[in-house]
C-alpha positions in Angstrom: 195.4 66.6 -7.9 194.3 69.4 -10.1 190.7 70.8 -9.2 188.4 73.1 -10.0 186.3 75.2 -7.2 183.1 76.6 -8.3 182.1 78.8 -5.5 184.1 80.8 -2.9 182.0 81.9 0.1 182.8 81.7 3.5 183.5 77.9 3.0 184.2 77.4 -0.7 186.9 80.3 -0.4 188.7 78.4 3.0 188.4 75.0 1.1 190.3 76.5 -2.0 193.1 77.6 0.5 193.0 74.1 2.6 193.9 72.6 -1.7 196.7 75.1 -2.3 198.9 74.9 1.4 198.8 71.1 0.4 200.5 71.7 -3.0 196.8 70.6 -5.2 196.3 72.9 -8.4 193.0 74.9 -8.1 191.5 76.4 -10.5 188.9 78.8 -9.4 186.0 80.3 -10.2 183.3 82.8 -8.4 180.3 85.2 -9.8 182.0 88.3 -8.2 185.4 89.3 -10.0 186.9 90.1 -6.2 187.3 86.9 -5.2 189.0 85.2 -7.8 191.1 88.1 -7.7 191.9 87.5 -3.7 192.4 83.1 -4.3 194.7 83.8 -7.1 197.1 86.0 -5.0 197.0 82.9 -2.5 198.1 80.8 -5.5 195.3 79.7 -7.3 194.7 80.0 -11.3 191.5 82.2 -10.8 189.4 81.7 -13.8 186.6 84.8 -14.4 184.0 82.5 -16.3 183.0 78.8 -16.2 184.2 77.9 -19.7 187.5 79.2 -18.7 187.6 77.5 -15.8 186.5 74.1 -17.5 189.6 75.0 -20.3 192.2 75.5 -18.0 191.7 71.7 -16.4 193.1 68.7 -18.2 190.5 66.1 -18.7 189.3 63.9 -16.6 188.3 67.2 -14.8 186.9 67.5 -11.5 184.9 70.4 -10.3 183.7 70.9 -6.9 180.7 73.3 -6.8 180.3 75.2 -3.2 176.8 76.6 -4.4 173.8 77.4 -2.6 171.2 74.0 -2.2 168.6 74.3 -5.1 168.4 76.4 -8.4 171.5 77.6 -8.1 173.4 74.1 -8.2 171.4 72.7 -11.3 171.5 76.0 -13.2 175.7 75.6 -12.5 175.2 71.7 -13.6 173.6 73.1 -17.0 176.0 75.0 -17.5 178.8 72.9 -16.9 177.0 70.0 -19.3 178.1 71.0 -22.6 181.5 72.4 -21.8 182.5 68.8 -19.8 183.3 65.3 -21.8 183.1 62.0 -21.1 185.0 60.8 -17.9 184.6 64.0 -15.8 183.4 64.6 -12.4 181.1 67.5 -10.9 181.2 67.8 -7.1 178.5 69.0 -4.9 180.0 70.3 -2.0 176.9 72.2 -0.8 174.1 71.4 1.8 172.1 69.7 -1.1 168.9 67.5 -0.5 169.8 64.3 -1.2 167.0 63.1 -3.4 167.9 65.8 -5.5 171.5 64.1 -6.0 169.8 61.0 -7.1 167.9 62.8 -9.6 171.2 65.0 -10.9 173.6 61.5 -10.8 171.0 59.7 -12.9 170.7 62.3 -15.8 174.4 63.1 -16.1 175.2 59.4 -16.3 173.4 59.1 -19.1 175.9 61.6 -20.7 178.7 60.2 -19.8 179.2 62.5 -16.6 180.2 61.7 -12.8 178.1 62.7 -10.2 179.3 63.1 -6.6 178.1 64.4 -3.2 179.6 65.3 -0.6 178.4 66.4 2.4 180.7 68.7 4.4 180.8 70.3 8.2 183.2 72.4 9.6 181.8 76.2 8.9 184.2 79.1 9.2 186.7 76.7 11.5 187.3 74.4 8.4 190.7 76.2 7.2 192.1 75.4 10.3 190.9 72.4 12.2 189.9 70.3 8.2 186.1 69.5 7.6 184.1 66.5 8.0 183.4 65.0 5.0 180.5 62.7 3.9 181.0 61.0 0.1 178.2 59.3 -1.6 178.0 58.4 -5.8 180.5 55.7 -7.6 182.5 54.3 -4.9 185.5 54.0 -7.7 185.5 58.0 -8.2 185.5 58.8 -4.7 188.5 56.9 -4.4 190.1 58.8 -7.1 189.2 62.0 -4.9 190.4 60.8 -1.8 193.8 62.7 -2.2 191.5 66.0 -2.1 189.3 64.2 0.7 191.9 63.7 2.3 193.7 67.4 2.2 190.3 69.0 3.0 189.6 66.5 6.4 191.3 66.1 9.7 192.5 62.3 10.8 189.5 59.9 10.5 187.4 62.8 8.8 186.3 61.0 5.9 183.6 58.6 5.1 182.3 56.8 2.1 178.6 56.4 2.4 177.4 54.7 -0.4 175.6 55.3 -3.4 174.2 58.3 -5.0 172.7 60.5 -2.6 174.2 58.9 1.0 176.8 61.7 1.3 174.4 64.5 1.6 171.5 62.1 3.1 173.9 61.5 6.5 174.8 65.5 6.3 171.1 65.7 6.8 170.7 63.5 9.6 174.1 65.0 11.2 172.2 68.6 11.1 169.2 67.4 12.6 170.9 66.0 15.4 172.5 69.3 15.4 169.4 71.3 15.8 168.5 68.7 18.5 171.5 69.7 20.5 172.0 73.2 20.0 168.5 73.8 21.2 168.9 71.5 24.3 171.9 73.6 25.0 170.1 77.1 25.0 166.7 75.5 26.6 169.4 74.8 29.6 171.3 78.4 29.5 167.8 79.7 29.0 166.9 77.8 32.8 170.3 79.3 34.2 169.0 82.6 33.1 165.7 82.5 34.9 167.4 81.0 37.9 167.4 82.7 41.5 171.5 82.3 40.8 171.8 84.1 37.1 173.1 87.4 38.7 176.1 85.2 40.3 176.8 82.8 37.6 179.2 83.3 34.5 177.4 81.6 31.5 181.1 81.5 30.1 182.9 79.7 32.7 179.7 77.4 32.8 180.3 76.3 29.7 184.3 76.0 29.8 183.3 74.1 33.3 181.1 71.8 31.8 183.7 70.6 28.8 186.0 69.5 31.2 185.1 65.7 31.5 181.0 66.4 31.9 179.2 64.2 29.7 177.3 67.3 28.1 181.3 68.3 26.8 180.8 69.2 23.0 182.6 71.8 20.5 179.1 73.6 20.4 180.2 74.3 23.9 183.3 75.3 23.1 181.5 77.9 21.1 178.9 79.0 23.3 181.8 79.5 25.9 183.2 81.8 22.9 180.0 83.4 22.2 180.0 84.3 26.3 182.8 86.1 26.3 181.8 88.5 23.5 178.4 89.2 25.2 177.6 87.4 28.6 174.0 87.3 28.6 173.5 87.9 25.1 172.4 90.8 25.2 173.4 91.9 21.5 171.6 88.9 19.4 167.6 89.1 18.1 166.1 85.6 18.9 165.5 84.5 15.8 167.0 81.8 14.2 166.8 80.7 10.8 167.0 77.4 9.6 169.0 76.3 6.1 166.8 72.9 4.9 168.4 70.4 6.8 166.7 70.2 9.9 163.6 70.1 7.4 164.4 67.6 5.5 165.4 65.0 7.9 162.2 65.8 10.0 160.5 64.9 6.6 162.4 61.9 6.2 161.8 61.1 9.5 157.6 60.9 8.6 158.3 59.4 5.7 159.6 56.4 7.3 158.1 56.3 10.2 161.2 57.0 12.7 159.8 58.8 15.5 162.4 61.7 16.1 160.6 64.3 18.8 163.6 66.5 19.7 164.6 67.1 16.2 161.0 68.0 14.9 160.7 69.9 18.4 164.1 71.7 17.7 163.2 72.7 14.3 159.3 74.0 15.3 161.3 76.4 17.5 163.6 78.2 15.2 159.8 78.8 13.1 158.5 79.7 16.7 161.8 82.4 17.1 160.5 84.5 14.1 157.6 85.4 15.5 157.5 88.1 18.5 153.9 88.6 18.5 152.7 85.0 17.4 148.9 84.6 17.0 148.9 81.2 18.7 150.6 82.5 21.6 147.5 85.5 21.7 145.4 82.6 20.9 146.4 80.7 24.0 145.7 84.0 26.4 142.6 85.0 24.9 141.3 81.2 25.4 143.2 81.1 29.0 140.8 84.7 29.5 137.7 83.3 28.3 137.3 79.7 30.2 138.8 81.0 33.3 139.0 84.3 33.7 142.9 84.6 33.9 144.5 87.8 33.3 145.8 88.9 30.0 148.2 91.5 28.8 147.2 94.0 26.5 149.2 94.0 23.2 150.3 98.0 22.1 148.3 98.7 18.7 150.4 97.1 15.6 149.4 97.6 11.8 149.8 93.8 10.4 150.6 93.8 6.4 
């Protein structure tokens, strides 16, 4: 099958390579020409403009976008629209908000274009292990794309989830669950680290042990084991954790539908908390304890605030 790939970042590049290995015809475009040259050396047809990409594909065209969520995706769709014809399909494989998918699909449908939202999980390991793909949009269009989905996914790693937005909605909840699981592992190893047994424990060995038949075994623990091999107590890492949006959207959805989600919500707030090592809220707590109970406080070194 022929597919146009837009965006050759960490995932887009590997997805293109996986498609090439299964003998799909890939035409690839990236804003930086070096990435285009790189994928061309691996067998893809390189395109150095959006126009060149579209003109290199035979109708009906399938354009897979792997760009950051939000304006970059909307801007790319606006660039593509005047170049495409009725029956062509745009697939957003990034981490878009599902309500944006609904809006885009409705707008594109009026012009005769199809829009598919594909939630993709697998990260940098997807090239080797395959990508878990959650697709939303017109079912008949997704069926036409199944050769691509089946190549990218491992066995049983593709699911049609429903109409526009469904794919990214399922991926959003998936990432919310991921937040909670990661926080639970972090808290558990934090307790181990603060315990009287900490100096006797090899955390990598513990992670490996727990993956041998225990009820908390998971791929995340395998990744933790690899991280501990590189840095036994993770001393080289700053305690700063970003969030990429899906956790926020999951909590927002829980609020909108009045679904209790305390674990995912706490995990999201923990990420916010990680970004301020000198949080005003913590200083406030210390001040109040000192005021009402005379509890001891620690003085902070003078710090300029901007």
